[in-house]
N, C-alpha and C positions, 0 to 999 in steps of 0.2 A: 720815305729813309731816308736819314742823314748821309752827307758825302763822310769821310774821312776826316777825323777833325781832331784840334790840339787840344779839346777842352778836355779837364781831366777826369778822372773815374769817377767823383763825386766830390759835389761842396761839402758836405758833412756828414761826420758817424755817430748815431747816436743810439747809447744802449741801455734800454728798459732793467736791463739786469743783467750780472753778468753770471752764467756757468751753464751747462749744458751734460747731455750725454751720448755719448756714440753710439750709432744705429750701424755704421754699415762701412766698406771699406775708404771711403773718400775721408773717412774720420781718424783713420790711424796714427795719421801723424800732425793730428788737429795743432794749427799755429797758436788759434785763442786758447785752448787746456795749455798750452809749453806759454805763453803770453803771461795766464795770469800765475802763474808758478813765479814769477818772478814779483810778482807784485802784492799776493796774499800767500799769508803762512798759512789759514787754515785752506780747508780744502773743499772744491766749489765745484767739482766736474763728477761726473756720475749719480746714478738714479738715487743715493741715499745720504749724497751729501747736501748742504745748504747751498743754496744761491745767494751774492751778494747782490739787497736792493739798492738801491740810486735816493740821492738828497732831494727834496724839493725844488733846489737851486739849480740840479742837473734837469728837471723835467721842466724849468722855465727855456731853458737856450731853445727849446725848435721854436717855440713862441717869439725869442727875440729874432731868428734868423730867419722867421715867417715877414714880420713887421719890415724887417732891413727888403728883403726880395720883393715886396709889396712897392715900398716906398723907393725901389728901385723900376717898379713897375717889371719883374722878369721873374722865372721861374727857375727853382734852385731844387736838386736832390740830395736825398735823404738815405742814404746804408743804414738799415735796420734788420739785423744786431749783427756787428759785428765779433760780439762776445757770449750769442747765445744763439737759440732758435724760438723764436717769438710764438710757436705753435707745438713745443713741447708741452708733453699732458703730465704736467701736477697741480696740485690742489692752491700750492702756496705762490702760483701764478696767475691765477683767475682775474686778481682785484686789478692786478698792475697791467694786465692784457686790456681791460675794459680800459682802464687809465689809458694806455698807447691809445688804441681805437678812437675813440674821445678825443685827442691829442690831433692825430692824421684828420681828422674831421673839421677840428676847427685849422687849421694851417694850410690852405688851400694855397698857396704860393710854395709851398713845398711837394715835390712828388716822393713819395715815401717807396723806396726799394725796399719790400719784405721776401726773403730768400731762408728757405727752410727745405730740411731733407723729410719730412714730416705732413706731406700733402693730405696725404689721408687721414690726420688728425683735424682738418682746417673745420670740415663742418660741424664736427661732435663741439668743436671750443667756441663755436660762435651760436648765437640765438639763431632760432628758426627763420628763415626767409633773410638775413645778414644781407646787406648790397654794401661791396666794399665802395667806398668813396672812388671816384673818378683820378683823384691823386694819389693813386696806388698802382702801383707796379708790381706785380706778384711772380716769387720765383720761385724756384725747383736747381738742389741742385743735383748734377748727374754725373757719374765719373764713369760709370760704362753701357754696355745695353741690357743687361737685366735693371738695374736702377732708371733708367729711360724710359723703359717699358713701364715699369712699375711704376713710378711716379709723376709722367708727362700726362697720363689723360684725368686722373687727380686736376692738374692744374685747365686743362682744357675746358674741364665743368665749370669753371666759374668765367661768367658773360659779362662778369660789370668792373675788372680792373682796367685801368688804361691802358696797360703792359704785361703780357705774360711773357716773363722773359727764363732760359735756360743758364745757370752755372756750370760749366761742364772744368770745374779744376777740383782737386785736379784731377785730369784728365786722364783715367788710368788704363783703356784700350779704345777700340775703335766704334764709333757710335752710329748707326745710321739713324736719323730724325726727318726724312723726307718727308712720310708723311704727317708728323706731326706740325709741319710747316707749310701743311695748306690746310684751308677752313674743315672744319671735322661737322658733324652733324648737326651743331646748334651755330657752327658757323666762324666759330673760335679757333686761331691758330695760334701758333708760337710767334711774337712779334721782334724777337730779340736774343742773340746766342753769344754768350760771355766765354771765354775757352782760357786755360791756364796752367801751369806745371806746377810740381810739388817744390816749395822751397823749405819746409823745415827739415831740422835733423833728421837723416832716415828717408830723404825725399826719395823718391821713385821717380824715372826718367820715362819722359815722352817724348814716342814714338813721332817725329814730326810730319810722317804720313795721314796720322789719326788726325792732327790739327790740321793741313790742308783739304782732306776729305771733308769736313765742316764746315769749312771757307767757302767749298766748291758748294755745300747742299745752300747754304744760304745764300751764295750769289744765285742760281739755279731758281732760286722761289724770291728772290728778291728782298730777303730779311738781312737785318743789320748785322752784323759781326763785330766784336769786340775782342782781339787778341790781349789777354792780362797779361801773361811772362812767358817765359821759357821758364822760369823757376831755379833749381841747382842742375840743371843737366842742360845745357845747347849742341845743337849741334857746331860740329868742329870749322866746318865751312863759315859760319857765321864769328865767330871770336878768334878765328886766324889762329896759325899750329903757335905762334909767337904767345898767347895765352894758355895754351896747354901744357907748357915745361913740364916738370914732372907729374901733374895732374891725374887723376882716372881717367881711363876711358876703355868705354866698351861698345860694340856695336848693336846694333839693333837694325832689323830687314823690313826694307819693305819689300810690296804685294808680290814685285818681278822679280824678286829675291837679291837686291843689290843690299851689301850693307850702307846704315849710315853710319858714321864712328859721333858717339854724344860724350862729350866732356864735362866733368863736374866740375861749376866754379860757383862763384856766387853770384846770388840773383842778379845784382848789379850789372856785372861782366857779360852773365846769360843774355840779359836785355829783354825785348819785345820786338824784335823785328822778324817777321814770317814772309819768306821770298824775299826780303831786300825792300818790304814797306811794313809801315805798322798800321794797323789795324784798328782803329778807335771810331766806329760807327756806330750810331744810337737811333733808335725809335724816334721819330717827330713826338717831340716834347707838346705840341701842341694837341696831339689826342688827349690830352688831362686836361680837365676844366673844373 
């Protein structure tokens, strides 16, 4: 496990296409859908909407990143895909997904972060006995306990990704993942946990105790923890009374009955400090070869 690091969240972001369909509560205020409406007059969100496919020049970018990383004798991370879900089940995505998997296999100096809300679909979308290359970090989004228990077992069923990770963003309730941070029957466990609050219009507040609990669980298991952001709501004690002004303030309740005052501010003002510290831990990139 790496120590807290100033390294940024990812070096690159790559989208093989734009567009998706909402599947659970974590999608309610989807930033990607809102962003897509700023750039496209045509609807690309929902089960019946078209997806926006990218140019050949766009697909060449990861090859350039890979060659540059190789020249520097280093590895770089690529988040894929911020504007879609690689494992959405649609016939029009099949050849583009195959192209993506071929690209990933051929860019060995890049660690590809594939995040999905559809881990149950992965095996049915891949060829029988498909093995993820060791430069794949495979993750699932889990916003609450129900989704954690439904999605994480599918993730643990894959032995070949270099890293298996959780994105608990937006975190909408307390989550107990202790059993998933220990090796399962096939010796596989969750290697990394990312956590964050919601930052779009209509953002829901995140109880600090939910975040602190995830951090404690990771520390107990020796699993790296990355706190990405508070989002649009932050503890008043974090931002200070001067930042509150006439802003909306609500109480969220801790397990012992104490109130935690949360104020609605900008994402920048809310920041990413948890208990006076910035948590930016990463799994050891040496796992990927």
